[in-house]
Backbone and ligand atoms as CSV (ligand in chain L), in Angstrom:
chain,resi,resn,atom,element,x,y,z
A,1,UNK,N,N,62.912,-52.485,110.171
A,1,UNK,CA,C,62.560,-51.062,110.300
A,1,UNK,C,C,63.124,-50.288,109.107
A,2,UNK,N,N,62.287,-49.468,108.529
A,2,UNK,CA,C,62.728,-48.614,107.424
A,2,UNK,C,C,62.602,-47.151,107.846
A,3,UNK,N,N,63.679,-46.414,107.679
A,3,UNK,CA,C,63.644,-44.985,107.971
A,3,UNK,C,C,63.684,-44.215,106.651
A,4,UNK,N,N,62.734,-43.320,106.490
A,4,UNK,CA,C,62.729,-42.459,105.312
A,4,UNK,C,C,63.557,-41.216,105.634
A,5,UNK,N,N,64.330,-40.776,104.660
A,5,UNK,CA,C,65.157,-39.586,104.852
A,5,UNK,C,C,64.800,-38.611,103.734
A,6,UNK,N,N,64.337,-37.428,104.121
A,6,UNK,CA,C,64.025,-36.423,103.109
A,6,UNK,C,C,65.308,-36.078,102.362
A,7,UNK,N,N,65.292,-36.260,101.029
A,7,UNK,CA,C,66.543,-36.152,100.270
A,7,UNK,C,C,66.406,-35.182,99.107
A,8,UNK,N,N,65.696,-34.082,99.336
A,8,UNK,CA,C,65.575,-33.081,98.263
A,8,UNK,C,C,66.703,-32.058,98.327
A,9,UNK,N,N,67.298,-31.878,99.506
A,9,UNK,CA,C,68.373,-30.885,99.674
A,9,UNK,C,C,68.966,-31.080,101.061
A,10,UNK,N,N,70.239,-30.771,101.202
A,10,UNK,CA,C,70.833,-30.732,102.537
A,10,UNK,C,C,71.604,-31.991,102.910
A,11,UNK,N,N,71.786,-32.178,104.218
A,11,UNK,CA,C,72.727,-33.170,104.754
A,11,UNK,C,C,72.074,-34.532,104.987
A,12,UNK,N,N,71.417,-35.065,103.952
A,12,UNK,CA,C,70.711,-36.327,104.145
A,12,UNK,C,C,71.638,-37.540,104.116
A,13,UNK,N,N,72.687,-37.488,103.287
A,13,UNK,CA,C,73.560,-38.663,103.108
A,13,UNK,C,C,74.228,-39.072,104.422
A,14,UNK,N,N,74.578,-38.106,105.245
A,14,UNK,CA,C,75.250,-38.396,106.511
A,14,UNK,C,C,74.320,-39.163,107.456
A,15,UNK,N,N,73.047,-38.805,107.474
A,15,UNK,CA,C,72.085,-39.550,108.306
A,15,UNK,C,C,71.943,-40.983,107.791
A,16,UNK,N,N,71.883,-41.109,106.474
A,16,UNK,CA,C,71.699,-42.441,105.887
A,16,UNK,C,C,72.861,-43.355,106.240
A,17,UNK,N,N,74.063,-42.802,106.230
A,17,UNK,CA,C,75.255,-43.600,106.551
A,17,UNK,C,C,75.132,-44.136,107.983
A,18,UNK,N,N,74.770,-43.270,108.905
A,18,UNK,CA,C,74.653,-43.686,110.309
A,18,UNK,C,C,73.556,-44.734,110.466
A,19,UNK,N,N,72.411,-44.506,109.851
A,19,UNK,CA,C,71.302,-45.451,109.984
A,19,UNK,C,C,71.673,-46.797,109.371
A,20,UNK,N,N,72.313,-46.777,108.210
A,20,UNK,CA,C,72.696,-48.031,107.551
A,20,UNK,C,C,73.653,-48.814,108.443
A,21,UNK,N,N,74.564,-48.111,109.064
A,21,UNK,CA,C,75.518,-48.783,109.961
A,21,UNK,C,C,74.816,-49.408,111.172
A,22,UNK,N,N,73.644,-48.891,111.494
A,22,UNK,CA,C,72.840,-49.450,112.600
A,22,UNK,C,C,71.935,-50.587,112.114
A,23,UNK,N,N,72.043,-50.937,110.836
A,23,UNK,CA,C,71.221,-52.005,110.282
A,23,UNK,C,C,69.816,-51.553,109.906
A,24,UNK,N,N,69.613,-50.252,109.802
A,24,UNK,CA,C,68.288,-49.718,109.433
A,24,UNK,C,C,68.276,-49.513,107.921
A,25,UNK,N,N,67.197,-49.943,107.256
A,25,UNK,CA,C,67.180,-49.659,105.818
A,25,UNK,C,C,66.603,-48.262,105.572
A,26,UNK,N,N,67.203,-47.581,104.626
A,26,UNK,CA,C,66.851,-46.181,104.371
A,26,UNK,C,C,66.088,-46.053,103.064
A,27,UNK,N,N,65.095,-45.203,103.089
A,27,UNK,CA,C,64.331,-44.878,101.891
A,27,UNK,C,C,64.517,-43.393,101.641
A,28,UNK,N,N,65.085,-43.036,100.507
A,28,UNK,CA,C,65.248,-41.612,100.201
A,28,UNK,C,C,63.942,-41.046,99.658
A,29,UNK,N,N,63.502,-39.948,100.217
A,29,UNK,CA,C,62.292,-39.294,99.726
A,29,UNK,C,C,62.701,-38.178,98.780
A,30,UNK,N,N,62.527,-38.427,97.491
A,30,UNK,CA,C,62.908,-37.440,96.471
A,30,UNK,C,C,61.715,-36.967,95.659
A,31,UNK,N,N,60.649,-37.749,95.671
A,31,UNK,CA,C,59.469,-37.405,94.863
A,31,UNK,C,C,58.210,-37.940,95.544
A,32,UNK,N,N,57.063,-37.523,95.032
A,32,UNK,CA,C,55.796,-37.843,95.691
A,32,UNK,C,C,55.617,-39.351,95.890
A,33,UNK,N,N,55.930,-40.139,94.864
A,33,UNK,CA,C,55.684,-41.588,94.979
A,33,UNK,C,C,56.537,-42.225,96.079
A,34,UNK,N,N,57.670,-41.604,96.417
A,34,UNK,CA,C,58.477,-42.136,97.525
A,34,UNK,C,C,57.721,-42.005,98.847
A,35,UNK,N,N,57.002,-40.895,99.001
A,35,UNK,CA,C,56.292,-40.647,100.270
A,35,UNK,C,C,55.115,-41.614,100.417
A,36,UNK,N,N,54.646,-42.158,99.285
A,36,UNK,CA,C,53.530,-43.106,99.329
A,36,UNK,C,C,53.987,-44.492,99.764
A,37,UNK,N,N,55.295,-44.733,99.785
A,37,UNK,CA,C,55.821,-46.050,100.189
A,37,UNK,C,C,55.715,-46.208,101.702
A,38,UNK,N,N,55.970,-47.432,102.170
A,38,UNK,CA,C,55.842,-47.681,103.608
A,38,UNK,C,C,57.156,-47.369,104.329
A,39,UNK,N,N,57.080,-46.664,105.436
A,39,UNK,CA,C,58.260,-46.450,106.284
A,39,UNK,C,C,57.811,-46.220,107.721
A,40,UNK,N,N,58.733,-46.474,108.647
A,40,UNK,CA,C,58.389,-46.442,110.072
A,40,UNK,C,C,58.855,-45.173,110.763
A,41,UNK,N,N,59.813,-44.501,110.185
A,41,UNK,CA,C,60.401,-43.341,110.848
A,41,UNK,C,C,60.863,-42.385,109.756
A,42,UNK,N,N,61.033,-41.134,110.144
A,42,UNK,CA,C,61.340,-40.100,109.146
A,42,UNK,C,C,62.426,-39.185,109.684
A,43,UNK,N,N,63.416,-38.898,108.837
A,43,UNK,CA,C,64.429,-37.903,109.195
A,43,UNK,C,C,64.286,-36.688,108.280
A,44,UNK,N,N,64.215,-35.519,108.906
A,44,UNK,CA,C,64.240,-34.251,108.157
A,44,UNK,C,C,65.611,-33.638,108.411
A,45,UNK,N,N,66.484,-33.622,107.416
A,45,UNK,CA,C,67.878,-33.220,107.638
A,45,UNK,C,C,68.073,-31.706,107.672
A,46,UNK,N,N,69.282,-31.320,108.046
A,46,UNK,CA,C,69.663,-29.918,107.971
A,46,UNK,C,C,69.880,-29.512,106.520
A,47,UNK,N,N,69.951,-28.233,106.303
A,47,UNK,CA,C,70.119,-27.704,104.949
A,47,UNK,C,C,69.596,-26.287,104.955
A,48,UNK,N,N,68.789,-25.990,103.972
A,48,UNK,CA,C,68.208,-24.639,103.889
A,48,UNK,C,C,66.689,-24.796,103.889
A,49,UNK,N,N,66.069,-24.364,104.963
A,49,UNK,CA,C,64.636,-24.642,105.123
A,49,UNK,C,C,63.781,-23.987,104.031
A,50,UNK,N,N,64.191,-22.805,103.559
A,50,UNK,CA,C,63.377,-22.149,102.526
A,50,UNK,C,C,63.410,-22.974,101.228
A,51,UNK,N,N,64.594,-23.510,100.907
A,51,UNK,CA,C,64.737,-24.324,99.690
A,51,UNK,C,C,63.972,-25.640,99.861
A,52,UNK,N,N,64.130,-26.253,101.024
A,52,UNK,CA,C,63.436,-27.519,101.269
A,52,UNK,C,C,61.922,-27.324,101.202
A,53,UNK,N,N,61.442,-26.241,101.823
A,53,UNK,CA,C,60.000,-25.973,101.823
A,53,UNK,C,C,59.472,-25.755,100.413
A,54,UNK,N,N,60.259,-25.038,99.619
A,54,UNK,CA,C,59.850,-24.750,98.239
A,54,UNK,C,C,59.816,-26.047,97.409
A,55,UNK,N,N,60.874,-26.847,97.546
A,55,UNK,CA,C,60.936,-28.090,96.769
A,55,UNK,C,C,59.832,-29.058,97.194
A,56,UNK,N,N,59.570,-29.136,98.496
A,56,UNK,CA,C,58.505,-30.037,98.968
A,56,UNK,C,C,57.169,-29.691,98.314
A,57,UNK,N,N,56.936,-28.392,98.160
A,57,UNK,CA,C,55.668,-27.971,97.531
A,57,UNK,C,C,55.717,-28.208,96.027
A,58,UNK,N,N,56.812,-27.820,95.398
A,58,UNK,CA,C,56.915,-27.987,93.931
A,58,UNK,C,C,56.838,-29.460,93.529
A,59,UNK,N,N,57.400,-30.324,94.347
A,59,UNK,CA,C,57.417,-31.750,94.019
A,59,UNK,C,C,56.147,-32.461,94.508
A,60,UNK,N,N,55.243,-31.681,95.071
A,60,UNK,CA,C,53.952,-32.203,95.524
A,60,UNK,C,C,54.101,-33.270,96.614
A,61,UNK,N,N,55.110,-33.084,97.452
A,61,UNK,CA,C,55.340,-34.041,98.543
A,61,UNK,C,C,54.809,-33.495,99.869
A,62,UNK,N,N,54.523,-32.209,99.904
A,62,UNK,CA,C,54.284,-31.509,101.164
A,62,UNK,C,C,53.093,-32.084,101.937
A,63,UNK,N,N,51.940,-32.181,101.289
A,63,UNK,CA,C,50.724,-32.582,102.011
A,63,UNK,C,C,50.830,-34.012,102.535
A,64,UNK,N,N,51.354,-34.901,101.677
A,64,UNK,CA,C,51.487,-36.309,102.090
A,64,UNK,C,C,52.413,-36.456,103.283
A,65,UNK,N,N,53.502,-35.703,103.244
A,65,UNK,CA,C,54.483,-35.800,104.333
A,65,UNK,C,C,53.898,-35.212,105.617
A,66,UNK,N,N,53.183,-34.131,105.474
A,66,UNK,CA,C,52.537,-33.522,106.652
A,66,UNK,C,C,51.532,-34.518,107.271
A,67,UNK,N,N,50.783,-35.197,106.408
A,67,UNK,CA,C,49.835,-36.212,106.905
A,67,UNK,C,C,50.553,-37.316,107.664
A,68,UNK,N,N,51.708,-37.733,107.147
A,68,UNK,CA,C,52.463,-38.799,107.820
A,68,UNK,C,C,52.916,-38.332,109.200
A,69,UNK,N,N,53.366,-37.092,109.275
A,69,UNK,CA,C,53.839,-36.562,110.564
A,69,UNK,C,C,52.655,-36.457,111.529
A,70,UNK,N,N,51.559,-35.898,111.055
A,70,UNK,CA,C,50.376,-35.759,111.916
A,70,UNK,C,C,49.793,-37.115,112.281
A,71,UNK,N,N,50.035,-38.102,111.428
A,71,UNK,CA,C,49.523,-39.449,111.682
A,71,UNK,C,C,50.341,-40.215,112.707
A,72,UNK,N,N,51.452,-39.649,113.156
A,72,UNK,CA,C,52.196,-40.276,114.254
A,72,UNK,C,C,53.511,-40.921,113.876
A,73,UNK,N,N,53.942,-40.816,112.626
A,73,UNK,CA,C,55.255,-41.359,112.252
A,73,UNK,C,C,56.340,-40.686,113.084
A,74,UNK,N,N,57.231,-41.494,113.616
A,74,UNK,CA,C,58.316,-40.987,114.448
A,74,UNK,C,C,59.259,-40.127,113.600
A,75,UNK,N,N,59.496,-38.895,114.046
A,75,UNK,CA,C,60.302,-37.959,113.248
A,75,UNK,C,C,61.520,-37.493,114.039
A,76,UNK,N,N,62.671,-37.444,113.372
A,76,UNK,CA,C,63.842,-36.754,113.915
A,76,UNK,C,C,64.174,-35.626,112.942
A,77,UNK,N,N,64.068,-34.403,113.425
A,77,UNK,CA,C,64.326,-33.239,112.568
A,77,UNK,C,C,65.565,-32.536,113.077
A,78,UNK,N,N,66.470,-32.215,112.163
A,78,UNK,CA,C,67.703,-31.549,112.580
A,78,UNK,C,C,67.819,-30.219,111.844
A,79,UNK,N,N,68.096,-29.188,112.613
A,79,UNK,CA,C,68.417,-27.868,112.087
A,79,UNK,C,C,67.329,-27.334,111.143
A,80,UNK,N,N,67.534,-27.315,109.836
A,80,UNK,CA,C,66.482,-26.841,108.936
A,80,UNK,C,C,65.201,-27.654,109.129
A,81,UNK,N,N,65.357,-28.932,109.474
A,81,UNK,CA,C,64.192,-29.791,109.735
A,81,UNK,C,C,63.353,-29.275,110.885
A,82,UNK,N,N,64.016,-28.775,111.921
A,82,UNK,CA,C,63.303,-28.144,113.048
A,82,UNK,C,C,62.476,-26.962,112.552
A,83,UNK,N,N,63.063,-26.174,111.648
A,83,UNK,CA,C,62.348,-25.003,111.115
A,83,UNK,C,C,61.114,-25.456,110.325
A,84,UNK,N,N,61.258,-26.580,109.593
A,84,UNK,CA,C,60.101,-27.091,108.834
A,84,UNK,C,C,58.960,-27.499,109.765
A,85,UNK,N,N,59.300,-28.004,110.960
A,85,UNK,CA,C,58.251,-28.478,111.873
A,85,UNK,C,C,57.602,-27.357,112.681
A,86,UNK,N,N,58.334,-26.257,112.883
A,86,UNK,CA,C,57.888,-25.234,113.834
A,86,UNK,C,C,56.568,-24.576,113.425
A,87,UNK,N,N,55.730,-24.370,114.418
A,87,UNK,CA,C,54.456,-23.705,114.167
A,87,UNK,C,C,54.654,-22.222,113.857
A,88,UNK,N,N,55.722,-21.648,114.440
A,88,UNK,CA,C,55.998,-20.232,114.182
A,88,UNK,C,C,57.488,-20.016,113.978
A,89,UNK,N,N,57.834,-19.096,113.062
A,89,UNK,CA,C,59.233,-18.715,112.846
A,89,UNK,C,C,59.317,-17.227,113.152
A,90,UNK,N,N,60.050,-16.911,114.204
A,90,UNK,CA,C,60.102,-15.546,114.719
A,90,UNK,C,C,60.504,-14.529,113.643
A,91,UNK,N,N,61.527,-14.872,112.834
A,91,UNK,CA,C,62.060,-13.900,111.884
A,91,UNK,C,C,61.829,-14.318,110.433
A,92,UNK,N,N,60.693,-14.934,110.186
A,92,UNK,CA,C,60.339,-15.325,108.812
A,92,UNK,C,C,58.826,-15.442,108.753
A,93,UNK,N,N,58.211,-14.914,107.720
A,93,UNK,CA,C,56.751,-14.982,107.673
A,93,UNK,C,C,56.256,-16.327,107.139
A,94,UNK,N,N,57.201,-17.138,106.584
A,94,UNK,CA,C,56.793,-18.448,106.084
A,94,UNK,C,C,56.671,-19.442,107.231
A,95,UNK,N,N,55.754,-20.371,107.127
A,95,UNK,CA,C,55.810,-21.568,107.969
A,95,UNK,C,C,55.629,-22.751,107.041
A,96,UNK,N,N,56.013,-23.918,107.519
A,96,UNK,CA,C,55.971,-25.093,106.648
A,96,UNK,C,C,55.008,-26.128,107.238
A,97,UNK,N,N,55.492,-27.232,107.778
A,97,UNK,CA,C,54.543,-28.230,108.295
A,97,UNK,C,C,53.758,-27.691,109.499
A,98,UNK,N,N,54.415,-26.917,110.316
A,98,UNK,CA,C,53.738,-26.310,111.484
A,98,UNK,C,C,53.059,-27.347,112.375
A,99,UNK,N,N,53.719,-28.475,112.569
A,99,UNK,CA,C,53.147,-29.561,113.368
A,99,UNK,C,C,53.675,-29.578,114.799
A,100,UNK,N,N,54.643,-28.713,115.109
A,100,UNK,CA,C,55.242,-28.714,116.441
A,100,UNK,C,C,55.025,-27.334,117.077
A,101,UNK,N,N,54.357,-27.293,118.243
A,101,UNK,CA,C,54.002,-25.987,118.817
A,101,UNK,C,C,55.182,-25.298,119.503
A,102,UNK,N,N,56.109,-24.874,118.669
A,102,UNK,CA,C,57.276,-24.129,119.154
A,102,UNK,C,C,57.471,-22.925,118.228
A,103,UNK,N,N,58.156,-21.919,118.771
A,103,UNK,CA,C,58.535,-20.761,117.950
A,103,UNK,C,C,60.054,-20.789,117.816
A,104,UNK,N,N,60.562,-20.774,116.582
A,104,UNK,CA,C,62.009,-20.816,116.374
A,104,UNK,C,C,62.511,-19.501,115.790
A,105,UNK,N,N,63.797,-19.269,115.990
A,105,UNK,CA,C,64.465,-18.138,115.357
A,105,UNK,C,C,65.504,-18.707,114.402
A,106,UNK,N,N,65.398,-18.367,113.127
A,106,UNK,CA,C,66.377,-18.854,112.139
A,106,UNK,C,C,67.707,-18.120,112.296
A,107,UNK,N,N,68.775,-18.775,111.893
A,107,UNK,CA,C,70.121,-18.164,111.911
A,107,UNK,C,C,70.339,-17.400,113.221
A,108,UNK,N,N,69.987,-18.047,114.305
A,108,UNK,CA,C,69.877,-17.356,115.593
A,108,UNK,C,C,71.230,-16.957,116.168
A,109,UNK,N,N,72.286,-17.600,115.677
A,109,UNK,CA,C,73.617,-17.289,116.208
A,109,UNK,C,C,74.404,-16.379,115.265
A,110,UNK,N,N,73.728,-15.756,114.324
A,110,UNK,CA,C,74.418,-14.909,113.351
A,110,UNK,C,C,74.601,-15.676,112.057
A,111,UNK,N,N,74.631,-14.972,110.956
A,111,UNK,CA,C,74.604,-15.642,109.653
A,111,UNK,C,C,75.923,-16.311,109.266
A,112,UNK,N,N,77.005,-15.589,109.365
A,112,UNK,CA,C,78.268,-16.119,108.851
A,112,UNK,C,C,79.090,-16.827,109.924
A,113,UNK,N,N,79.186,-16.193,111.082
A,113,UNK,CA,C,80.069,-16.733,112.112
A,113,UNK,C,C,79.296,-17.590,113.108
A,114,UNK,N,N,78.128,-17.988,112.703
A,114,UNK,CA,C,77.253,-18.676,113.653
A,114,UNK,C,C,77.469,-20.167,113.747
A,115,UNK,N,N,78.664,-20.668,113.423
A,115,UNK,CA,C,78.906,-22.101,113.516
A,115,UNK,C,C,79.829,-22.376,114.697
A,116,UNK,N,N,79.480,-23.349,115.511
A,116,UNK,CA,C,80.315,-23.675,116.664
A,116,UNK,C,C,80.028,-25.084,117.149
A,117,UNK,N,N,80.936,-25.558,117.993
A,117,UNK,CA,C,80.825,-26.908,118.549
A,117,UNK,C,C,80.778,-26.809,120.066
A,118,UNK,N,N,79.935,-27.615,120.676
A,118,UNK,CA,C,79.943,-27.699,122.131
A,118,UNK,C,C,79.480,-29.097,122.552
A,119,UNK,N,N,79.549,-29.358,123.841
A,119,UNK,CA,C,79.009,-30.613,124.372
A,119,UNK,C,C,78.097,-30.247,125.515
A,120,UNK,N,N,76.874,-30.717,125.458
A,120,UNK,CA,C,75.904,-30.378,126.493
A,120,UNK,C,C,75.026,-31.574,126.807
A,121,UNK,N,N,74.367,-31.469,127.945
A,121,UNK,CA,C,73.419,-32.491,128.392
A,121,UNK,C,C,72.260,-32.597,127.398
A,122,UNK,N,N,71.923,-33.838,127.043
A,122,UNK,CA,C,70.764,-34.067,126.173
A,122,UNK,C,C,69.845,-35.064,126.879
A,123,UNK,N,N,68.696,-34.614,127.328
A,123,UNK,CA,C,67.767,-35.499,128.051
A,123,UNK,C,C,68.491,-36.264,129.134
A,124,UNK,N,N,68.302,-37.579,129.135
A,124,UNK,CA,C,68.960,-38.441,130.135
A,124,UNK,C,C,70.273,-39.029,129.604
A,125,UNK,N,N,70.700,-38.597,128.430
A,125,UNK,CA,C,71.845,-39.265,127.782
A,125,UNK,C,C,73.196,-38.793,128.284
A,126,UNK,N,N,73.250,-37.736,129.051
A,126,UNK,CA,C,74.536,-37.152,129.423
A,126,UNK,C,C,74.937,-36.122,128.388
A,127,UNK,N,N,76.202,-35.732,128.445
A,127,UNK,CA,C,76.663,-34.723,127.486
A,127,UNK,C,C,76.911,-35.365,126.134
A,128,UNK,N,N,76.406,-34.747,125.092
A,128,UNK,CA,C,76.661,-35.258,123.738
A,128,UNK,C,C,77.263,-34.131,122.894
A,129,UNK,N,N,78.000,-34.505,121.838
A,129,UNK,CA,C,78.569,-33.476,120.963
A,129,UNK,C,C,77.478,-32.776,120.151
A,130,UNK,N,N,77.630,-31.482,119.991
A,130,UNK,CA,C,76.636,-30.713,119.233
A,130,UNK,C,C,77.366,-29.735,118.320
A,131,UNK,N,N,77.175,-29.910,117.016
A,131,UNK,CA,C,77.748,-28.993,116.036
A,131,UNK,C,C,76.630,-28.124,115.464
A,132,UNK,N,N,76.798,-26.836,115.596
A,132,UNK,CA,C,75.786,-25.886,115.128
A,132,UNK,C,C,76.294,-25.209,113.859
A,133,UNK,N,N,75.448,-25.188,112.821
A,133,UNK,CA,C,75.824,-24.533,111.558
A,133,UNK,C,C,74.688,-23.599,111.150
A,134,UNK,N,N,74.930,-22.310,111.247
A,134,UNK,CA,C,73.886,-21.304,110.961
A,134,UNK,C,C,72.534,-21.789,111.524
A,135,UNK,N,N,72.591,-22.133,112.786
A,135,UNK,CA,C,71.494,-22.886,113.397
A,135,UNK,C,C,70.374,-21.989,113.924
A,136,UNK,N,N,69.185,-22.576,113.983
A,136,UNK,CA,C,68.094,-21.901,114.692
A,136,UNK,C,C,68.174,-22.277,116.173
A,137,UNK,N,N,67.474,-21.580,117.023
A,137,UNK,CA,C,67.141,-22.145,118.330
A,137,UNK,C,C,65.660,-21.932,118.587
A,138,UNK,N,N,65.175,-22.583,119.644
A,138,UNK,CA,C,63.749,-22.522,119.950
A,138,UNK,C,C,63.548,-21.403,120.963
A,139,UNK,N,N,62.772,-20.413,120.577
A,139,UNK,CA,C,62.561,-19.265,121.479
A,139,UNK,C,C,61.527,-19.563,122.544
A,140,UNK,N,N,60.492,-20.315,122.178
A,140,UNK,CA,C,59.467,-20.632,123.171
A,140,UNK,C,C,58.751,-21.913,122.775
A,141,UNK,N,N,58.224,-22.587,123.774
A,141,UNK,CA,C,57.486,-23.833,123.523
A,141,UNK,C,C,56.122,-23.724,124.182
A,142,UNK,N,N,55.163,-24.431,123.619
A,142,UNK,CA,C,53.842,-24.456,124.240
A,142,UNK,C,C,53.692,-25.731,125.048
A,143,UNK,N,N,52.552,-25.848,125.732
A,143,UNK,CA,C,52.422,-26.983,126.653
A,143,UNK,C,C,52.416,-28.288,125.860
A,144,UNK,N,N,52.987,-29.307,126.466
A,144,UNK,CA,C,53.090,-30.597,125.803
A,144,UNK,C,C,54.435,-30.810,125.147
A,145,UNK,N,N,55.249,-29.744,125.089
A,145,UNK,CA,C,56.579,-29.873,124.478
A,145,UNK,C,C,57.609,-30.090,125.586
A,146,UNK,N,N,58.379,-31.157,125.446
A,146,UNK,CA,C,59.421,-31.457,126.431
A,146,UNK,C,C,60.751,-30.878,125.942
A,147,UNK,N,N,61.398,-30.096,126.799
A,147,UNK,CA,C,62.697,-29.527,126.441
A,147,UNK,C,C,63.774,-30.568,126.734
A,148,UNK,N,N,64.616,-30.861,125.745
A,148,UNK,CA,C,65.630,-31.913,125.902
A,148,UNK,C,C,67.033,-31.364,126.097
A,149,UNK,N,N,67.314,-30.169,125.574
A,149,UNK,CA,C,68.674,-29.628,125.723
A,149,UNK,C,C,68.647,-28.111,125.586
A,150,UNK,N,N,69.566,-27.498,126.313
A,150,UNK,CA,C,69.740,-26.044,126.214
A,150,UNK,C,C,71.222,-25.738,126.120
A,151,UNK,N,N,71.547,-24.729,125.314
A,151,UNK,CA,C,72.937,-24.281,125.169
A,151,UNK,C,C,72.933,-22.764,125.320
A,152,UNK,N,N,73.785,-22.257,126.157
A,152,UNK,CA,C,73.867,-20.804,126.416
A,152,UNK,C,C,72.497,-20.224,126.754
A,153,UNK,N,N,71.701,-20.994,127.483
A,153,UNK,CA,C,70.390,-20.504,127.915
A,153,UNK,C,C,69.296,-20.600,126.859
A,154,UNK,N,N,69.635,-21.118,125.674
A,154,UNK,CA,C,68.623,-21.253,124.624
A,154,UNK,C,C,68.274,-22.718,124.389
A,155,UNK,N,N,67.005,-22.961,124.070
A,155,UNK,CA,C,66.548,-24.342,123.837
A,155,UNK,C,C,67.024,-24.805,122.464
A,156,UNK,N,N,67.717,-25.934,122.444
A,156,UNK,CA,C,68.243,-26.441,121.169
A,156,UNK,C,C,67.717,-27.838,120.832
A,157,UNK,N,N,66.894,-28.408,121.696
A,157,UNK,CA,C,66.311,-29.713,121.387
A,157,UNK,C,C,65.020,-29.872,122.170
A,158,UNK,N,N,64.013,-30.443,121.516
A,158,UNK,CA,C,62.721,-30.614,122.169
A,158,UNK,C,C,61.977,-31.772,121.522
A,159,UNK,N,N,61.001,-32.272,122.285
A,159,UNK,CA,C,60.182,-33.364,121.752
A,159,UNK,C,C,58.713,-33.028,121.966
A,160,UNK,N,N,57.925,-33.311,120.953
A,160,UNK,CA,C,56.478,-33.136,121.055
A,160,UNK,C,C,55.835,-34.358,120.414
A,161,UNK,N,N,55.163,-35.158,121.232
A,161,UNK,CA,C,54.551,-36.400,120.743
A,161,UNK,C,C,55.589,-37.209,119.946
A,162,UNK,N,N,55.298,-37.453,118.661
A,162,UNK,CA,C,56.183,-38.271,117.822
A,162,UNK,C,C,57.336,-37.484,117.209
A,163,UNK,N,N,57.425,-36.176,117.498
A,163,UNK,CA,C,58.420,-35.343,116.814
A,163,UNK,C,C,59.548,-34.929,117.754
A,164,UNK,N,N,60.771,-35.305,117.382
A,164,UNK,CA,C,61.951,-34.844,118.114
A,164,UNK,C,C,62.702,-33.906,117.178
A,165,UNK,N,N,63.072,-32.732,117.696
A,165,UNK,CA,C,63.758,-31.765,116.837
A,165,UNK,C,C,64.954,-31.189,117.567
A,166,UNK,N,N,66.052,-31.086,116.850
A,166,UNK,CA,C,67.285,-30.540,117.429
A,166,UNK,C,C,67.826,-29.475,116.480
A,167,UNK,N,N,68.464,-28.462,117.042
A,167,UNK,CA,C,68.940,-27.400,116.150
A,167,UNK,C,C,70.383,-27.625,115.714
A,168,UNK,N,N,71.017,-28.688,116.219
A,168,UNK,CA,C,72.387,-28.987,115.827
A,168,UNK,C,C,72.410,-30.166,114.839
A,169,UNK,N,N,73.628,-30.631,114.520
A,169,UNK,CA,C,73.803,-31.686,113.504
A,169,UNK,C,C,74.372,-32.961,114.136
A,170,UNK,N,N,73.543,-33.844,114.663
A,170,UNK,CA,C,74.055,-35.060,115.329
A,170,UNK,C,C,74.757,-36.006,114.355
A,171,UNK,N,N,74.504,-35.839,113.053
A,171,UNK,CA,C,75.090,-36.753,112.060
A,171,UNK,C,C,76.575,-36.480,111.826
A,172,UNK,N,N,77.086,-35.376,112.372
A,172,UNK,CA,C,78.457,-34.988,112.037
A,172,UNK,C,C,79.504,-35.439,113.048
A,173,UNK,N,N,79.095,-36.048,114.152
A,173,UNK,CA,C,80.061,-36.281,115.227
A,173,UNK,C,C,80.327,-37.740,115.589
A,174,UNK,N,N,79.701,-38.659,114.881
A,174,UNK,CA,C,79.989,-40.076,115.126
A,174,UNK,C,C,79.579,-40.572,116.503
A,175,UNK,N,N,78.721,-39.816,117.197
A,175,UNK,CA,C,78.198,-40.258,118.494
A,175,UNK,C,C,76.787,-40.787,118.249
A,176,UNK,N,N,76.577,-42.078,118.527
A,176,UNK,CA,C,75.321,-42.700,118.121
A,176,UNK,C,C,74.223,-42.646,119.174
A,177,UNK,N,N,74.539,-42.102,120.355
A,177,UNK,CA,C,73.568,-42.201,121.453
A,177,UNK,C,C,72.226,-41.563,121.136
A,178,UNK,N,N,72.258,-40.400,120.491
A,178,UNK,CA,C,70.992,-39.734,120.172
A,178,UNK,C,C,70.156,-40.596,119.221
A,179,UNK,N,N,70.798,-41.195,118.208
A,179,UNK,CA,C,70.074,-42.045,117.257
A,179,UNK,C,C,69.497,-43.275,117.950
A,180,UNK,N,N,70.304,-43.906,118.807
A,180,UNK,CA,C,69.838,-45.117,119.496
A,180,UNK,C,C,68.638,-44.782,120.379
A,181,UNK,N,N,68.741,-43.673,121.092
A,181,UNK,CA,C,67.638,-43.227,121.961
A,181,UNK,C,C,66.387,-42.974,121.121
A,182,UNK,N,N,66.576,-42.288,119.993
A,182,UNK,CA,C,65.425,-41.947,119.138
A,182,UNK,C,C,64.800,-43.206,118.533
A,183,UNK,N,N,65.659,-44.105,118.041
A,183,UNK,CA,C,65.141,-45.312,117.387
A,183,UNK,C,C,64.429,-46.224,118.385
A,184,UNK,N,N,64.921,-46.258,119.606
A,184,UNK,CA,C,64.330,-47.172,120.590
A,184,UNK,C,C,63.189,-46.546,121.386
A,185,UNK,N,N,63.043,-45.221,121.272
A,185,UNK,CA,C,62.057,-44.518,122.111
A,185,UNK,C,C,60.640,-44.659,121.610
L,1,LIG,N1,N,70.101,-21.590,108.310
L,1,LIG,C1,C,69.352,-22.703,107.784
L,1,LIG,C2,C,67.869,-22.352,107.598
L,1,LIG,O1,O,67.437,-21.350,108.007
L,1,LIG,C3,C,69.495,-23.925,108.667
L,1,LIG,C4,C,70.931,-24.352,108.739
L,1,LIG,C5,C,71.153,-25.826,108.863
L,1,LIG,O2,O,70.262,-26.645,108.634
L,1,LIG,N2,N,72.375,-26.168,109.193
L,1,LIG,O3,O,67.163,-23.087,107.037
């Protein structure tokens, strides 16, 4: 199994470390020809969604990657990655892949002091660690979207077909359950 990790900006190295430790080979997506290679799964890391969206377009990776997502490649999107997938962004006129029928709010917990840690129920996995860094949350979902986790009454994880998106950073806490569930699901 090869997992591609979008590596134009943000927290991609941490995901790669975890995947490598699980025996998964990682392909860094840095340019268009990388997206043309074969891979079975895709990680969209946290970072800055506006920068990632801009670079994806400038590097001519955007359309190919969108096709891969729409074609059914298994995706795990974290934080900024969730924003890239969202069909609507409540407080931003930009949208990016727009492949997931959810509406998100960027920097939903406040810009500077919006970082925190908690442990909450995630799907059937029990409580898992969740680190939020200037995170979005999901304001609303359309039919077909399964809600996987909520924190303080807000949706922070959801799945739609092949796309799983979380607004926290699972790569930062050394808890592998979410990755194992995603890889085996
Ligand atoms: N605030 C960032 C954005 O809007 C997301 C933060 C993150 O990925 N940790 O893109």
